[in-house]
C-alpha positions in Angstrom: 39.1 -29.0 -27.2 39.9 -25.4 -26.3 42.8 -25.3 -28.7 40.6 -26.5 -31.5 38.5 -23.3 -31.2 41.3 -20.9 -30.5 41.2 -17.9 -32.8 37.7 -18.7 -34.1 34.5 -16.8 -33.5 31.7 -19.1 -32.4 28.3 -18.0 -33.7 24.7 -19.1 -33.7 21.6 -18.3 -35.7 19.1 -16.0 -34.0 16.2 -18.1 -32.8 13.0 -17.4 -31.0 13.4 -18.6 -27.4 9.7 -19.6 -27.2 9.4 -21.9 -30.3 13.0 -22.3 -31.6 12.3 -20.9 -35.1 14.8 -18.6 -36.8 13.7 -15.0 -36.6 14.2 -12.1 -39.1 16.4 -9.1 -38.4 14.4 -6.5 -36.4 13.2 -3.4 -38.4 12.4 0.2 -37.7 8.7 1.0 -37.7 7.3 3.8 -39.8 4.7 5.1 -37.3 4.2 8.2 -35.2 4.4 6.2 -31.9 7.5 7.0 -29.9 9.4 3.8 -30.8 13.1 4.1 -30.7 14.1 0.5 -31.0 13.8 -1.8 -34.0 11.3 -4.6 -33.6 10.4 -8.0 -35.1 7.9 -10.8 -35.0 8.3 -14.6 -35.0 5.9 -16.9 -36.8 4.7 -18.2 -33.4 3.4 -14.8 -32.6 6.2 -13.7 -30.2 7.5 -10.1 -30.8 10.8 -8.7 -29.9 12.7 -5.4 -29.7 16.4 -4.8 -30.2 18.6 -3.1 -27.6 22.0 -2.4 -29.1 23.7 -1.9 -25.7 22.1 -4.6 -23.6 21.7 -2.0 -20.8 18.3 -0.5 -21.9 16.2 -3.6 -21.3 13.4 -1.7 -19.6 12.7 0.2 -22.7 13.2 -2.9 -24.9 10.5 -4.6 -22.9 8.2 -1.7 -23.3 8.9 -1.4 -27.0 8.2 -5.1 -27.5 5.1 -5.0 -25.4 3.5 -1.9 -27.0 4.4 -3.3 -30.5 2.7 -6.6 -29.6 -0.4 -4.6 -28.5 -0.4 -2.9 -31.9 0.5 0.4 -30.3 -2.3 0.4 -27.7 -0.4 1.8 -24.7 -3.4 1.5 -22.4 -3.7 -2.2 -23.2 0.0 -2.7 -22.7 0.1 -1.1 -19.2 -3.0 -3.1 -18.1 -1.2 -6.5 -18.8 0.8 -8.4 -16.2 3.8 -10.6 -16.7 3.2 -14.3 -16.5 -0.6 -13.7 -16.2 -0.9 -12.1 -19.6 2.5 -12.6 -21.3 5.9 -14.2 -21.0 9.3 -12.6 -21.4 12.6 -14.0 -22.6 15.8 -12.4 -23.9 18.6 -13.4 -26.3 21.9 -11.8 -25.4 25.0 -11.1 -27.4 22.9 -10.5 -30.6 24.7 -8.8 -33.5 22.4 -6.8 -35.7 25.1 -6.4 -38.4 25.4 -10.2 -39.0 22.1 -11.2 -37.6 23.9 -13.7 -35.5 24.2 -14.5 -31.8 27.8 -14.4 -30.6 27.9 -16.4 -27.3 31.4 -15.1 -26.4 30.3 -11.5 -26.9 33.2 -10.6 -29.3 33.1 -11.0 -33.1 36.0 -10.1 -35.4 37.4 -7.8 -32.8 34.0 -6.1 -32.1 32.3 -6.2 -28.8 28.7 -7.5 -29.2 26.4 -6.5 -26.4 23.0 -6.4 -28.2 19.9 -8.0 -26.8 16.7 -9.2 -28.4 13.9 -8.8 -25.8 11.0 -11.2 -26.6 7.4 -10.9 -25.4 4.8 -13.5 -26.2 1.3 -12.4 -25.3 -1.2 -15.1 -24.3 -3.3 -16.5 -27.0 -6.5 -14.6 -26.2 -4.7 -11.3 -26.4 -2.8 -12.2 -29.6 -6.0 -13.1 -31.3 -7.0 -9.4 -30.9 -3.6 -7.7 -31.6 -1.6 -10.0 -33.8 -2.9 -8.8 -37.2 -2.2 -5.2 -36.3 1.4 -6.0 -35.3 1.9 -7.9 -38.6 0.6 -4.9 -40.6 2.9 -2.6 -38.8 5.9 -4.8 -39.6 5.0 -5.0 -43.3 5.6 -1.3 -43.5 8.8 -1.3 -41.5 12.2 -0.7 -43.0 15.7 -2.3 -42.3 17.9 -0.5 -39.9 20.2 1.7 -41.9 24.0 1.4 -41.5 24.4 4.9 -40.1 21.5 4.6 -37.6 22.2 5.5 -34.0 20.0 2.6 -33.1 22.4 0.2 -34.8 25.3 1.7 -32.9 23.5 1.8 -29.6 23.6 5.6 -29.5 20.0 6.2 -28.5 19.0 6.6 -24.9 16.8 3.9 -23.2 14.0 6.4 -22.9 13.6 10.1 -23.6 12.7 12.8 -21.1 9.6 13.4 -23.3 8.5 9.8 -23.0 8.9 9.8 -19.2 7.0 13.1 -18.9 4.2 11.6 -21.0 4.0 8.6 -18.8 3.9 10.8 -15.7 1.2 13.0 -17.2 -0.9 10.0 -17.9 -0.1 8.5 -14.5 1.2 5.2 -15.9 2.4 3.7 -12.7 3.0 0.1 -14.0 5.0 1.3 -17.0 7.3 3.5 -14.9 7.9 1.0 -12.2 8.7 -1.7 -14.8 11.2 0.7 -16.4 12.7 1.3 -13.0 13.3 -2.4 -12.6 15.6 -2.4 -15.6 17.2 1.0 -15.5 17.7 3.1 -12.4 18.5 6.2 -14.5 14.8 6.9 -14.7 15.0 8.6 -11.4 16.9 11.5 -13.0 14.1 12.3 -15.4 11.5 12.0 -12.7 13.6 14.2 -10.4 13.6 16.9 -13.1 9.8 16.9 -13.2 9.4 17.5 -9.4 10.4 21.1 -10.1 7.5 21.7 -12.6 5.2 24.7 -12.2 2.3 22.4 -13.2 1.1 21.3 -9.7 -0.5 18.1 -10.9 2.5 17.1 -12.9 4.8 18.0 -10.0 2.8 16.0 -7.5 2.5 13.0 -9.8 6.2 13.1 -10.4 6.9 13.0 -6.7 4.5 10.2 -6.2 6.0 8.2 -9.0 9.6 9.0 -7.9 8.7 7.4 -4.6 7.2 4.3 -6.3 10.1 3.8 -8.7 12.6 4.4 -5.9 11.1 1.5 -4.0 11.7 -0.8 -7.0 15.3 0.4 -7.4 16.0 0.2 -3.7 15.4 -3.5 -3.7 18.6 -4.0 -5.8 20.5 -0.8 -5.1 19.5 1.0 -1.9 22.6 3.1 -2.1 21.4 4.9 -5.2 18.2 6.0 -3.4 20.2 7.0 -0.3 22.2 9.3 -2.5 19.0 10.7 -4.1 17.6 11.5 -0.6 20.8 13.3 0.3 20.6 15.4 -2.9 17.0 16.3 -2.2 17.7 17.3 1.4 20.6 19.4 0.1 18.4 21.1 -2.4 15.9 22.1 0.4 18.7 23.4 2.6 20.2 25.4 -0.2 18.2 28.6 -0.1 19.7 29.7 -3.4 18.2 26.7 -5.2 14.5 26.0 -6.0 13.3 23.1 -3.8 9.9 22.7 -5.3 8.7 19.2 -4.9 11.8 18.1 -3.0 10.1 17.7 0.4 7.1 15.9 -1.1 9.5 13.6 -3.0 11.4 12.8 0.3 8.0 11.9 1.9 7.1 9.6 -1.0 10.5 7.9 -1.0 10.4 7.2 2.7 6.7 6.4 2.7 7.2 3.8 -0.1 10.2 2.2 1.6 9.9 2.9 5.3 11.9 -0.1 6.5 14.9 1.0 4.4 14.9 4.8 4.8 13.2 5.5 8.1 16.4 7.0 9.4 15.9 10.0 7.1 12.5 10.9 8.6 13.9 13.0 11.5 15.8 15.3 9.1 12.4 16.7 8.0 11.8 18.3 11.4 14.7 20.8 10.9 12.6 22.5 8.1 9.4 22.8 10.2 10.5 26.1 11.7 10.4 27.7 8.2 6.8 29.0 7.7 7.1 28.8 3.9 8.2 25.2 4.0 5.9 24.0 6.8 3.0 23.0 4.5 5.4 20.8 2.5 7.0 19.3 5.7 3.5 18.4 6.9 2.6 16.8 3.6 5.8 14.8 3.6 5.3 13.7 7.2 1.7 12.9 6.5 2.8 10.5 3.7 5.2 8.8 6.0 2.6 8.6 8.7 0.1 7.0 6.3 2.7 4.3 5.5 4.2 3.7 8.9 2.7 5.9 11.6 4.9 4.4 14.4 7.9 6.2 12.9 6.7 9.6 14.0 3.7 8.9 16.3 5.7 10.2 19.3 5.9 13.6 17.7 2.1 14.1 17.3 1.7 16.5 20.2 4.0 19.0 18.3 1.5 19.2 15.4 -1.8 19.6 17.4 -1.3 23.4 17.9 -1.0 23.8 14.1 -4.8 22.9 13.8 -5.4 26.5 15.0 -2.9 28.1 12.6 -4.1 31.1 10.5 -2.8 29.4 7.3 -5.4 27.1 5.9 -2.8 24.8 4.3 -1.0 24.3 7.6 -4.4 23.5 9.3 -5.4 21.1 6.6 -2.1 19.2 6.2 -1.8 19.0 10.0 -5.3 17.5 10.1 -4.2 14.9 7.5 -1.0 14.1 9.4 -2.7 13.7 12.7 -5.4 11.5 11.2 -2.7 9.2 9.7 -1.0 9.1 13.1 -4.3 8.1 14.8 -3.6 10.9 17.3 -6.6 10.5 19.7 -5.3 13.4 21.7 -6.1 15.7 18.8 -9.8 14.8 18.7 -11.2 17.9 20.3 -9.1 20.2 18.1 -10.1 18.4 15.0 -13.8 18.6 16.0 -13.5 22.3 16.2 -12.5 22.4 12.5 -15.6 20.6 11.2 -17.2 23.9 10.2 -14.1 25.3 8.6 -15.0 26.0 5.0 -11.7 27.2 3.7 -10.4 24.9 1.0 -6.9 23.7 0.0 -5.6 21.4 -2.7 -4.7 17.8 -1.8 -3.2 15.1 -3.9 -5.1 11.8 -4.0 -4.2 8.8 -6.2 -2.8 10.8 -9.1 -5.2 13.8 -9.0 -5.2 17.2 -7.3 -8.5 17.9 -5.6 -9.9 20.8 -3.7 -11.2 19.9 -0.2 -12.4 22.0 2.7 -10.6 22.0 6.0 -13.8 20.6 7.6 -13.8 17.7 5.2 -10.1 16.9 6.0 -10.9 17.1 9.8 -13.8 14.8 9.4 -11.7 12.3 7.4 -9.0 12.5 10.2 -11.6 11.9 12.9 -12.8 8.7 11.2 -9.3 7.3 11.5 -9.0 7.9 15.3 
């Protein structure tokens, strides 16, 4: 049997994995949306995106999902797999011949392309399907010199990641992380932003995406943590956002990265870094207070510090640690009207020290 096929390339027609019908070659959309991958649609209503490398499946999923939602990003990110749509993929797809090559090699060429299929549930398709069809009617075949055809385009651009961070699209970014861990590099770049809200959102989302990646590759996140600690220790380098990012990463995955928490204490003696250290510890304390509960007495004196940020972030930390021994000191701050900025669920808000002390007392 093997000898009969020796020297021959085995091929199959490209079919929809949902209904079995043959599908057309994917095309490039002529829209202003940031689509980088060709897309297509099956007669059954399933849509698909073409990833030339087979390694950018996170972006392929997003391209197909957004295309299926006729470009409505807000709708796309509100949908949940299985509950709102189904996913399938066809591997070893060759755009040039529009064939599936099960062995992954055709006429001496390696074929690694993937068609990533999404089929929205019927009630959603009834709203979006006509829009997707109209988009496809204006699409054009992928040109022979296209970087998309050759697999030369990146899974996602820095600009796309930044836009998702600015819009605080948690679901989109965590799904991308599930398919491509390289997203942490683009998120890490944003933690140095001078835009405080963008910076804090980036650290928040770096923590959330790291938790997804750590499920499959904890070593990659350990290396990230080591790089962040090194950046803080290197006085010649800007460490904006690094301590907050460390707190978010440990806070989102305390069981895996609890061992890194004690390293934060070494930076507490630096007055300039102390507010960031307190924020990072506060985030860890919110997630798993027992990790640092035995250090609470070190932070109580900080409630009397002359620096409002230090008082405020110490109050948040002690509240998260349920530090009953800090009650009297927190009560003395109730009338403190100085205000600091705090990050809450994607937004930077101004709150008085008194408000923060009251919130902490409610947790005791």
